[in-house]
C-alpha positions as CSV (number, residue, x, y, z in Angstrom):
1,M,0.1,-0.4,0.2
2,K,1.4,3.3,0.0
3,I,-0.2,6.5,1.2
4,T,1.1,10.2,0.5
5,I,0.3,12.8,3.1
6,R,-0.4,16.3,1.6
7,V,0.4,19.1,2.9
8,P,-0.5,22.4,1.6
9,Y,2.8,24.1,0.6
10,P,5.4,23.8,-1.9
11,N,8.6,21.4,-1.4
12,P,6.8,19.2,1.0
13,E,10.5,17.1,1.1
14,Q,11.0,20.1,3.6
15,V,8.6,18.2,5.9
16,P,11.1,16.7,8.3
17,I,12.8,19.9,8.8
18,W,9.8,22.3,9.1
19,A,8.0,20.0,11.6
20,H,11.1,20.4,14.6
21,Q,11.7,24.5,13.6
22,E,9.6,25.5,17.2
23,E,12.6,26.8,18.2
24,E,13.8,29.3,15.2
25,V,9.5,30.1,14.4
26,D,7.9,33.1,16.0
27,F,4.6,32.0,16.8
28,R,3.1,34.9,17.4
29,G,4.7,37.1,15.0
30,D,5.1,34.8,11.9
31,P,1.6,33.0,11.9
32,V,2.4,31.9,8.3
33,A,5.7,29.6,9.6
34,A,3.6,28.9,12.7
35,D,1.1,27.3,10.7
36,R,3.3,25.6,8.0
37,C,5.7,24.1,11.3
38,T,2.9,22.9,13.2
39,V,1.1,20.9,9.8
40,A,4.5,19.5,8.9
41,F,4.4,18.3,12.7
42,A,0.7,17.2,12.3
43,A,2.4,14.5,9.1
44,L,4.8,13.9,10.9
45,E,3.1,12.4,13.5
46,L,1.2,10.6,10.5
47,V,3.6,8.5,9.4
48,D,5.5,7.8,12.6
49,H,2.7,5.8,13.6
50,L,1.0,4.9,10.8
51,A,4.7,3.2,9.5
52,A,4.8,1.3,13.0
53,T,1.6,0.4,12.1
54,L,0.8,-0.9,8.9
55,E,3.5,-3.1,7.9
56,G,5.0,-3.2,4.5
57,T,3.5,0.5,3.7
58,S,5.1,3.1,1.5
59,I,4.3,6.4,2.9
60,A,5.7,9.9,1.6
61,F,4.8,13.5,1.7
62,G,3.3,15.5,-0.9
63,S,1.7,19.1,-1.9
64,S,-1.7,20.2,-2.1
65,E,-1.2,24.1,-3.2
66,A,-0.7,22.6,-7.3
67,G,-3.6,20.2,-7.0
68,D,-7.2,20.2,-7.9
69,G,-8.6,18.6,-5.1
70,Q,-8.6,15.2,-6.9
71,A,-7.0,12.2,-5.6
72,D,-5.0,10.4,-8.2
73,P,-5.0,6.4,-7.5
74,S,-2.1,5.6,-9.7
75,Q,-0.3,7.3,-7.5
76,S,-0.9,5.9,-4.5
77,D,-3.3,4.0,-3.0
78,L,-5.1,6.7,-0.2
79,E,-3.6,10.8,0.5
80,I,-4.3,11.9,3.8
81,R,-5.3,15.8,3.1
82,L,-4.1,18.1,5.4
83,E,-5.4,21.7,5.6
84,I,-6.5,25.2,7.7
85,A,-9.7,26.7,6.5
86,P,-11.3,28.8,9.0
87,D,-14.6,28.5,8.9
88,G,-16.1,30.3,12.2
89,N,-15.9,27.6,14.2
90,P,-13.9,27.3,17.6
91,A,-10.2,27.6,18.1
92,G,-8.7,23.7,17.8
93,S,-11.6,22.1,15.9
94,Y,-11.3,19.9,12.8
95,R,-13.5,17.4,10.8
96,L,-12.4,14.9,8.7
97,E,-13.8,14.2,5.0
98,P,-13.6,11.2,3.5
99,G,-13.3,10.5,-0.1
100,Q,-13.3,7.8,-2.9
101,W,-9.4,7.9,-2.2
102,Y,-8.9,10.4,0.1
103,L,-8.7,11.6,3.6
104,A,-8.9,14.9,4.3
105,I,-8.0,16.8,8.3
106,I,-9.9,20.2,7.4
107,G,-8.5,22.4,10.4
108,E,-10.1,25.2,11.6
109,D,-6.8,26.6,12.2
110,R,-3.3,24.8,12.8
111,V,-3.8,23.6,16.3
112,G,-6.9,21.7,14.6
113,V,-4.9,20.0,12.0
114,L,-2.9,18.2,14.7
115,Y,-5.9,17.4,17.2
116,G,-7.6,16.1,13.7
117,A,-4.1,13.5,13.1
118,W,-4.5,12.8,16.6
119,H,-7.6,11.6,16.6
120,L,-7.5,9.6,13.3
121,L,-4.9,7.7,14.6
122,K,-7.1,7.2,17.6
123,L,-9.6,5.5,15.2
């Protein structure tokens, strides 16, 4: 099985670097870098835990920035998309939206994305 975890940023190969920049990011002064750091950390959490439980699974990072929102089953068996989409809900809230070839974790904010990833891992 091949899983692609899509983040809303170009250069997804940088996810492991972004995820560990919490000491370098000004979370109050640079919300874009804060979002990227937390979403990347959520992506790494998914990789670490899914790889440990789904033997023989290949997990890669991809970017959803240039895509049209459609999953491509020829590229992976499943896409997990991490997105921040403020919708007037409380801070930290999230929703899981399944599709035929993907699951979107959509957070109200960066914390919501992380909570949504952790919730998925509990299922």
